[in-house]
N, C-alpha and C positions, 0 to 999 in steps of 0.2 A: 788327552788329547783325542778331539773326535778323529773318526775314520781313521783309526790305525788299530791294526790287528795285534794279535799276539805275536804273529809270523813277522809282521814289519818292526817290531821291536826286536825279534831274536836277529834279524839283519844287523841293526842298528847296533845292539850288542855285539854281533859279528864283526862289526867292523871297527868299535873301539876294541875289542880285543886285540885285533890284527894290529890297530894302531900304538897298544901297548907293548907288543911284541918289539916292534921297532923301537920303542924308547918316547913315542908321543902320548901325550897325556891332555886330549882335547877335553873341553869341559861341556859341550854340547854337539851334540849332530843335529841337523836338520833333515826333515824327513818329508817328502812330497804324499800328501792325501790324495784320496780319489779324484779330488776333484783338478789334479795337477797342480795345485799350488802349495808353497811350502807351509808344514804344518810347527804346532810349536816345537819347540825342540827337545828330543829327549836326552836328559842328563843323566850323569851319573853322579851321585850324592854318598855318604856315610851316615851311618845313625849314630846321632849324637848319644854320648854314654849316658844311661840311667835314664834316657828319655821315653821310652816305652810307658804311656801313662794308661793304658787302657787296651783294650783288644781291638780298636780301631786308629790309632792316635799317637803318632810319635814324632820327634826334631829330627831334622836330616841337616846337613852343612855339605856345602856343595867344595869344589876344589879352591873356590877363591875366598872360603871362609862365609859365604852367606849363610844364613840358617834360616829353615821355614819349617812350620809347621804342617804336618801331612796329615790329613784322615782319608783311610782307605777309599775308594770309590766303590760304590754299590754294594756296599757292605754295611751292615749295621751290627756290631759286638754286644755284648750284655754288658749292662751299666755295672760298675765294679760291687754296687750292694744289690744287685740282682743275681738271681740263681746262675751261676756259670760266667759271673763276671771276671774273679778272680782268675778262675782256669783260663777265660779267653784271653786274658792279658798275658798270663805267664804262658801260653801257645806262642803268643806273639813274639813275645822276649826271644824265644828259643829260636824262632825262625829270623829276628832281627837283633843279634846279639851287638853290644856296643862297637862301635867303628865296623859294622859290616857294610860293604860297599852295595849299594842299590841302583837300580836304574828306576826313573821316575816319568811316567807318562802322565803328565798334571793335564787333567781337563777343567778346570776350572778354579776360582776362589769359592770359598764359601762364604757366609755372613759373620761366622767369627774369624775369618781372616787365613783359617788354613786351605793348604793346597789339597784341593779334593784329587787323588793320584790312583793310578793302578800303579803296584809295585812288583818288581821282579828283581832276584836276587840271582846274578849269575852264579854258573858251576863250572866245574872245571873243562866244559866242554863247551867253547864259546857259541855253539849254535843253540843252548838250552838254557833257560833261565828258567827259577822257579816262579811260579806266578802267586805271588803272597795273598792276594785278595780271594783267588779261588782256592788256595788251601786253607784259608780259615772258614770258608763256607763248607767244603768238604768233608773237615773234619768235625763239622758241627760248631765252631768258636764263633760263629758270625751268622746272620741271616741275609740272604740275598735281600738288599734295600729297593724292592723294584720303584717306589716311588720317585728314585734317583737315578735311574737306571739308564738314563742320557749320556751320565757321566762314563759310562764303558757302553757306547752302542753296539761295537763289535762283538762283546765277550757278555753281553748282559744274557741272550739265550742260554749260554753255556754254565752262569751262575746259576740260575733257575734250574738247570739240570742237576747241577752240584749240591745243590740244597737239597733236589729230592733223594740223591744216593745218599747225604747225611742221613735224614728222616727215614728212609728206609732201613739203614744201618744201625738207627738209634745211638745216633755217634754226639758226643759234645752235649749242646743243650736238648737235643732230640731222646736221650736216654730216659725221661724223665715224659715222655710224650708228647704234649703242646705245649712248649712252653708259651710264657707271655714274650711278646716281640719287644724289645729295646724300645720302640716308638710307643709304644702303649705304656711300658712302665714308666716313661719320662711323663706323658701325659698325664698319668694318674699319682704319679707324685711331683706334681708341680708346687 
């Protein structure tokens, strides 16, 4: 969702949590973007059992049963056959266990038909969620994908910063120094 900040999504999650307390289960919340018009809905979904394929792709199911494939926005995780690929997938599986509720801020649909989204996991505090995309980068299990930063314009600068923290801490893929980027690995292995 363009022009949506983590703070705006937090507010939407708070509203969803408040409605849940009174027994309402909305499927979507409309938010006003910076230009004053309605933005794409922020929707709550659940992770489809066994669907975390790799470190940046999974399937989600809406409250109405709609199923979509989701690609994490602004990040690129190592391929499964690449160094760090299995660890990246396993880290995302821990963050997104089967049937985990998530909030998706969908920016676009990619050429493979996947919904490209920033993903947030609600916590016990309705004002706070875990930003999955950022956690993957901070843990060194995904690279900031600058080429596609338009999918998260309000958080792209933060993603770049999180990646530098992971590099400095030699976390995940950065433990070995200068890892091959997933996009280079794919190009080399066509």
